[in-house]
N, C-alpha and C positions, 0 to 999 in steps of 0.2 A: 504494499499499500503506499511505501514510500514515494513513488513516483506519482501518485494520484494526488490531483490537486481538488480540492471542493470548496464552491464559494458559498458564502451563506449571507443572503440577504436579509438583515435586519438581527438585531441582538435583544430581541424579547427573551423570555426563559425558553420558548421550542428552538429560537437559533441558539441560545449561549448552550443548551442540555445538548444539543445536536453536534455543534462543533467542538463540545468537550469530549463526546464520547468517540468523533471520527480521528481527533487527535490521538487519544489515547490508542486506537487502532491503527497508527502509524500514517494517517494523510494528512497532507501538507493543506492546511484550513486558513482561508482568508474570512473575515466577518466584515461585511459592510453595513454601517448604522449611520442612518442621517442624523440621527439625534447625538447629542455631545456624550451622552452617559450610556451603558445598558441599561435594561430592564423594558422595554416596550411599554406595555400598558400600565406597569408598575412605576409610572408617573409621580412628580413630585412637582408642586407650584414652591417658588421661592420668593422669599421677602426678608432682605436683608441676610443675617447669619442663619433664619430659621427656616425649614421646609415643611412644607403642609403636603397632606395625600391628596390625590385625585382620583386613585384608581385602586385596583383592590386590595383589602385590608384584612381578608380572612385567610389564614394559612394553615393547612390540614395536609394529612399524609404525608409527614416528614420523612417516611421511612422512602420514599420516590428518591429525596435527596441525599438520604445517606446511601443510597445506592449509586447515585450519581458521583460523589465523591470517592466511596470506596473502590469503585472501577478505577479511579484514577490515582490510587495511591493515596489520599488524602482522608482527613475525617472532618465530617460536618461539625460536630461538636466542637472542635479545635478553632473553626474559622467561623461559625455563625452562633450566637449565642440565642436560642429558644427559649421562649417563658409561654410554658401551658397554663391556659386558662383554667382556673378552679369554675367559675361564673362562663357559660358559653355568650350568653346575651342575657341582657335584661329588658323584659317587656312590660309594656304597659299601654292600657286602653283610657284610663282616667288615673285621677290624684289615688284612687282607693283600688286599684286592679292592676296589679303588679305581679310577675312571674319571672321567675328565674330556671335559666335551665342550665345545671350541672353537666360537669364530665362524669359525674358519679350517678348512672340512670337510675338508681337507688333513690338518691335525693330527687332526683327531678320528678320522678314518682311523687314523693313524699310532699313536695312543694306543690304539685298539680292536684292532689288531693285537699290540701287545705285549700288551694284558691278555686277548683271547681266538682270536687266530690271526689268518693272512695271509685265510683264507676269511670269516671276520665282517667283516674290513676291508672286502674286497671286497662283500662284502653290504650294507655301510653306504653305499657310495659309488653304488651300483645304487640303494639305498634314498631317498637325498637327491633324485637325480636323478627319480625317480618321485614325489615329494615336491612336486618343482619343477611337475612336469605336472599335478599335482593342481591347485597352486596358481592357475596359470594359467589350467587349464580352467573354474574356478569364481570366480574373483575378480570379474570383471564381472557374469556373468549370474548369479551367487547372493549374493555378498558385497554388490556394489552397488547391488544391483537391490532394486525394491519387490514384494512381493508374488511371490517366484519360485515355480514349479512344478516339478517332474520333466519337465514334457513343454517348458516355457519355456526349460530348460536343454538338454536332450537332443534336444529336437524340432529345434534349428536343425542337427543333423547330418543331418537326414532319416533315409534309411535305416538309415545307418550309427550311427545312436545307441545301439542295443544296444551296439554295439562298442565306442564309447567309454566307455558305462559298464562294460564289461570291462576296456577299456584302465586305467582309473584305479584300479580294483578295487572300485567301489564297491557291487558284489552280494556283499563279504566282510566279516566283521566285522573290527574293528583286528586284533585276535588273530590270526585267520586268516592275515591277508594279511602280518602281520609274520614268520610261518613261512615264507614264501618267500624273505626275506631274509636270516634269524639263525636257527640252531641253536642257540646259546647262549643258555639261558632267561635269562637275568641281562638280555640285549639285549633280549629279547622283553617283558622286564618295565619296564626303562628306557624304551622307546620306545612300549610301551603306556600308560605313564603320562600320555600325549598326553590320551586319554579323561578323565583326571580335570580336565583343565583347561576340560570343559563340564559335570563332573558325572556322567559315565557311568561304566560297566563297559568294560575294553575288550575282555571276551568278548561285548559285546551292540552296542557303539558301530560306526558304519561306518567302513571302512579310510580313507574319504576325510578324516579326521582327521590322518592323515599330512601333509596340509599345513602342519601347525604347525611341524614339521621343516623345511621351507623358509622359513617366515615368522621361525623363531628364528635360521636362518643369515643373515638380513640384518639381525640386530642385537637384543641384548636388551641392556635400558636402566634405568637406575637414575636419578631425580631427584634432584639436588643438594638438600639441605636437607629431603627426606622426600618419598614419591610423593605427598603432599596437597597438594606445590607446584601439579601440574600443575592441579589443578581449580581452585584458587586463582586461576591466572594467567587460564584461560578464564573465571571469574567476573569477575575485574577487568577485562578486553578486553570482556566483553560489558556491563558496565556503562558502561565508556567509549563504547560505541555504542548507549547509551540504554534498556537493560535495566533494570527495575526489579527488585531480588531482596529479598524479603521473607522472613527468617528466623523461627524459632520460632514459625509458624502453621501451622495443619494445616488441611486439607481436607477436610471432613465428606461433602459431597455435589458430585456433576457435575450440572450443570442441564443438561435435556433439555427443548427447548421445540420443538413442531411436529418431533418427531422426529430432531432434530440436537443438538448440543452447545450451549449458548450461556451457558456463564459457569461457575461454582462457588459455593458456599456454606462460607465459614469456621466452624470451632468456635465463635468469637465472635459468629456470626448475621450476619456482613458477606456480602454477596452482592456478586460479581465477574461482570461480563458481558463477553462476548468474541466475537469472530467465529469463533473456532475453540479447541479446547482439545488440548494433548498434555499425554497421562499418561506421567510418568516413575517410575513405581511397579512394584512387582512384578503383572504382569498380573494374577493369579489374585486379587486383593483384586479387582478387578472383577467376576469372575463369583462372588464371595463376597457380594457386595451390600455391600462396604465404603465403597464411592463412592456409595451410593443406589441403592434397587431398578430405578430406569430406566436407569442404565447396567450392567446385569448383562451385558445380551447383548454388550455391547461384545467383551468376551473370554470365554473359558471360565475356569472356577476348575478347577486341575489336580488332579487325582484322586491319592490320596497314592501309589498305584502308579505314577505316572506324574513324580513329582518327580525331580529331581536330588539328588546325595547332600549333604548338609550336613558338616559339620567342626566337629569341636573344637579348641581355639586355647589355649595356654597361653603367657601373654607373660611372659618372665623377664628379670631382670637376673641374669647369671653371666659366669664368665670362663670359656671354654672351655679344655680341657685335654687334650692327646694327638691333636687332630685338626685338620689345616691347615684351618679354613672358610673358605669363599668366602661369597659375599651368597647365592647359591641351594647348598642342601645336601640331597639326598636319599639316605634310608637305607632299604634294602630288606630283608623278611623273605624267607625260603626259600619258604614257601606263598601265591604271590599270589593265587590263585585262593579261598582261603579268606576272605581281607579283603573281598572282591566280594560274595561270597554271605552274609557277615555283613551288611554294608551293604543290600544291596539284597533278600534274599531272609529271612534271618534277623532282619533289622531289630534288631541290636544292634551296640555297639561291637566292632570286630575283636580278637581275641584277640592276634594279633601284626600292627599295622597297619604299612603304609609310612608313615616320618616324614620331614616338610619340614620345614626349618629356614631361615628366612631371618635372617640376619645382617646386620641393616638398618645397622649404624653400618659397613659394609666396601661401601657400594653404589659408592664411587670406588676405582677399581682403583689410581689413583696416590697415593692416600693411604696412610700407613703402616699396618699392622694393628693394632688397640686392644691394649693392653696392661693394661687393666684389666677390671673387669666391663662387659660391652655388653648392648645392647638385641638380644634374640632373640625370634622368633615360631617357635614348635612347633606343628606342626597336623597332625592324623589325619583320616582319612574316617568320617563318622559317619553312620546314617540320618536321612533329614528327617521327623522325627515330633515336631517342637517345639512340635506344636498338642497331641498327644496321649499324649506319652510322654517323662516326665522322666527323663533320665540318673540313678539313684541315686547319690549322691557316694561310696560305697564303690568303683562301678564304674569311675567316672572316675578314682579313685586307684590301681585295678588296671590301668587302663588305662596310668597315667604312668608305673607301675612296669615294665610290658614294655617301654614305650617307652624309659625309660632302660637298661633291660637290653639291648635292641637297639642303642641308640648305645654301650654299654660294651663290646658285642661287635664295634662297628666303629672302636673306639679312642676314643670321644670322653666323657669326663665333665665335669662342671661344678664349678668352687670358686667360693664366695661366691655361691650360688644362692639368688634372693630371686624367690618368685613373685610378680608385679604382677597378675594376672587370669588368670581361667580362661573362655571363653566356648564356651557349649553350643548345640546346635539351639534350644533353650529361647530363649536370648537373639536368635537371629537372628529367630524366629520374633515374637518381640515386637516387634524391629527392622523386619521386614518382613513385617507382618502378612498372615495366609493362605496364606504361603509355607512352612507348616510348619518353616522353617527351610532349606528347599531354598536353596543360594545360587546355582544358576545356572538356577534357572527351571526348564521341562519339561525331562524329560531326553532324551538324543540316543541313543536306541535303535533299531535296527531300519536295514532299508534305506535309508527315506524320514525317518528321525526327525529329520533338520534341517530337514524341511519342517513340522512339527507345531507349531513355535512360531507364535505369533500374528503376524501383519502388523501392519505399521507402520500400516496404514489398518482401525481398527475396524469395527465392523458398525454402528455407530452414525455417521451424517453429522457431518462435524465434530470426532469425535473422534479422535485419532491417539495412537499408543502408542511409548513409545522407551524405551530401558535393557536391560540383559543377559537380561532374560526374555522377550525378543520378536526378531524376527529383525532382523539374522540372527544374533543369539547373544551370549552373556556374553564377558567380558573387555574391556579398557578401550577398545581400538581399536572393537573390534565395538560396545559401546555406543555408542560416539560416531559411529558409521556410522549406526548406527539412529536418533539423534539427526537427523543431517542427511538421511537419507531422508523421516524424519516432516515436517519441514522444508520438505523439497522438496514433497512433498503437498499440505501447507498453500498453499506460493504458488501451485502449480497449480490448487487448487480457488478460491483467491480470483481470481485473475487473471480 
């Protein structure tokens, strides 16, 4: 492999994990990243000497990163300090309705019993057992497999394949399946929120997303010094293994010669040749022709109606008052269905959205809670129309007023509130062109929605795909797995 040159476009977690694996296997790897730092959607806003989250905040499945580092002869624990949360998230519906979920599932069951009664706690214990079954059924044949299909997963069960589909409730929507465990609508809201981890509606997303409950039960983590420290550590290790990382450079075209990928052209006119190319950007940009007309067939452009949702975020420097904040906090409105109808059908900001707040200075459970103004990421769901629909400033301000009203209803107000930045679907479209601002790629709706994402091997020989917009899906560990699958496909092809 020492004479094999691989070009990786994009230094997100998918591109970095692919580059590291290829370098460990002896390939000559160059990563081109148009940004100034690695991380992709693990972005940060900077104000003075402070950084503010604008992207993913939830880190799970640390064993994926332990595998990556171990393969490279390094230790994740020696390079990245992770803090495991005792409280996974704090949820609120009003000042008198709060519920914590814990890493310890029995503690969660006890909390649910106090919150909603013994029957709901029993439903929760049945729910998490089912979530474990779903994760075990799908981890190897779907999450870690290249180009999975319903037949490749359930066909291995032979005639009992349909029975297995029924047992893991794959034929139901997430909202329908949750009704079998919870009568309390607040709990259906809480666990229905797992659909938003992939940018989908719980009323249309497949019930298999219940596996997220099992994933979170194995640990939800924060990164010491900020979540951006993870891609920084992977990039540093990749460089130690010989990977060349070039920042501040943009690829304008993927070179296709003889029907296969052969390199790329940079914005400054430089041409880089390669034996294989891994594209770690939004797959829709390929179909839109943003990487050259010849690369368009590598992956389809996602039509607006097939996009996952976008978000509007506020970065605040403020002092929370009246509510005992955790690292992850979720505030629910009463009308959950209206939120998703607004986002996916009416294509507008919800009147009363669910509000997520990451209190990023509270990632270390052993550290004392901040006593002064702290860094907060406030987020609501929004339609992914950043390429065709600018949300008016007054609409954003009305949404912000409704957000603050819900927070106050739940007992939370802010003192010394300073707004650092507002990020809208337009901003995400500009950062990830052809996405429309969809932060999770193609939406996961319908029975086989999880299979609709582009695979890691594109329709052009020698061109591979990695990142949250392709298989196995969005999220830090999933994007990293996608890069490893792409790298394995490259190695198999070059051998």
